[in-house]
N, C-alpha and C positions, 0 to 999 in steps of 0.2 A: 628724174632732178628737182627737187622741190625747190622754190625761191625762199630766199630770207626777207623777209618783212621789208627790210629795205630794198630790194629787189621787186619788189610788186609795181606794178603800174599805177599811176594817178587814179587812172579811172575805177579798178578795182576797192582801191582805198576808198574813195568817193562812195562806192555802190555799198562798200562794209560801215563805215560810218552813217550813213542814212537808214542802213538794217537796224543797226543799233538804236537810232532815235525812234522808232519805233514803239508805240504806248505799248502797257501790259495787255491793253486791252486785243492787241492782234492776238496774244499767246493763247488768252479766254477764247476768242472766236474759234481757235485751231481745236479747244479742246474736244472730246467725242463727249456725247449724252452722257455715257458710262464713267465717266472720270467725272461725278458730281463731289460735292463739298461733302464729306464724310464728318461728322461729329459726334462727342460724348459729354457727357453730365459729369462734374468735376465728383460726383457720388460715383461713377462708376468705381468699378472696380478694376485693376491692374488685369485682369484674367478677359472682362468685359471687353478691353481695350486690344489687347491682344489677339481676340476672336476677330474684334470690326476691323481690324488693319489685315488680318489677313485673308477673311472671307473678299475683303476689297481689294487685295494685292495695294493696297498703300502703307507708306512708310510714318506716316503721322496722321492725326486727327487733331483738330479745332476742338479747346474744349468751352462750350459756351453756357453762360448762364442767364437766364432770362433773354435768351434768344441773342446774346451780347458774346463779344470775344472775351474770354477770362483766360485762356493758356493755350496752350499746345503739348500734345507728347507724342514724342515719338520712338520708334523701335528701342532707339538707344537709351531711353529713360528706359523701357520696361528690362534692358537685357542689365540696367542695374540693378533695379530692382529683384532680378532672378539672381546677378552675383552677388546678391547681401544677403541673399537667402530668406528672403523676405517672401511671408505667404501673397501669392498674386492675390487668390480669390478674397485675400481681406485688406489687403492693401487699398488704400483708394486712389482715382487718378488724380486728385488734388492735393495731395500727399509729395507726388513725384513730378507733375506737369512744370512746365516753364512757364512764369508768369512774367508780366512785363513786356511782350512778345511783338516782335518787329514785324511787319507787315509795310504793305504797298497797297496804293490805291490805280485804278484802272489806267490812270490817266499817266503816270510815271513812266517813265521809259525802261526798255531793257537793257541800257547801257546803265540808268541807276540802279536799278533792281541785282545786275550780277556784281556792280561794285559793292551792294550792302552785303549780298551773301557772303562775296568772296570776304570781306573786310570781316564780317563775325562771323567767318564757316558756318553759313547757316546750309540747309537743304532745302526748307521748305517756308513758304511765307504765307498766311494767308491775305487776302484782298478785299478789302473793306472799301464798301462805299458810303460813305458818310460812316454810323456806327454800326450797319449791317453787313455781314461776312457774306460774303457770294462768289468766293472758291480760294481756292490753295493752290499755289506754284509750287513746282518742285524746279530743282536744277536740269532734271530731265526735259522738264517740258519746256524750257530755256533752252538746251540744248539741242533740242527737237528742232524749235521754231530757228535756231543759228545754222543747223543742219539744211533745212527745207530753206530756208533763204539761198546756199548757198548751192545749193543742188540748180535752185532757179535762176541763178547768175549764172553758174557754169554752162545753164542749158543754151543762154543767150549771147554766149561764145563761141 
């Protein structure tokens, strides 16, 4: 039988609150080395962006201009190009990417990140240290961190 949140012990609620107070840096330290930051130029074609996403098993790429965050392109953006019957080889990333991207920094907490992602319906967030893009986290990365923390908590009980 599952407990309703109101039936959980104070101890587990305290543990849960502490877990979400961890900085985003905790997620970054758990990312494997093969989860590199994948980026693309705004002048690249949608076909090139699609190839890069597919080859690296990622759902989004940061778009960089002079090593600064210019935007983000996602699988959903590419899907729209295809649905509109545009030529993926001729359509440029800058034509469909999202500008004015929401981002986080390594010191923000996981719960702040969750609130931002949920309120804005985001699946990916670039992580900036100053003006430099240092990583990208996805909702999957956050869920993995929460799941790992939950398993650790359960193993203590």
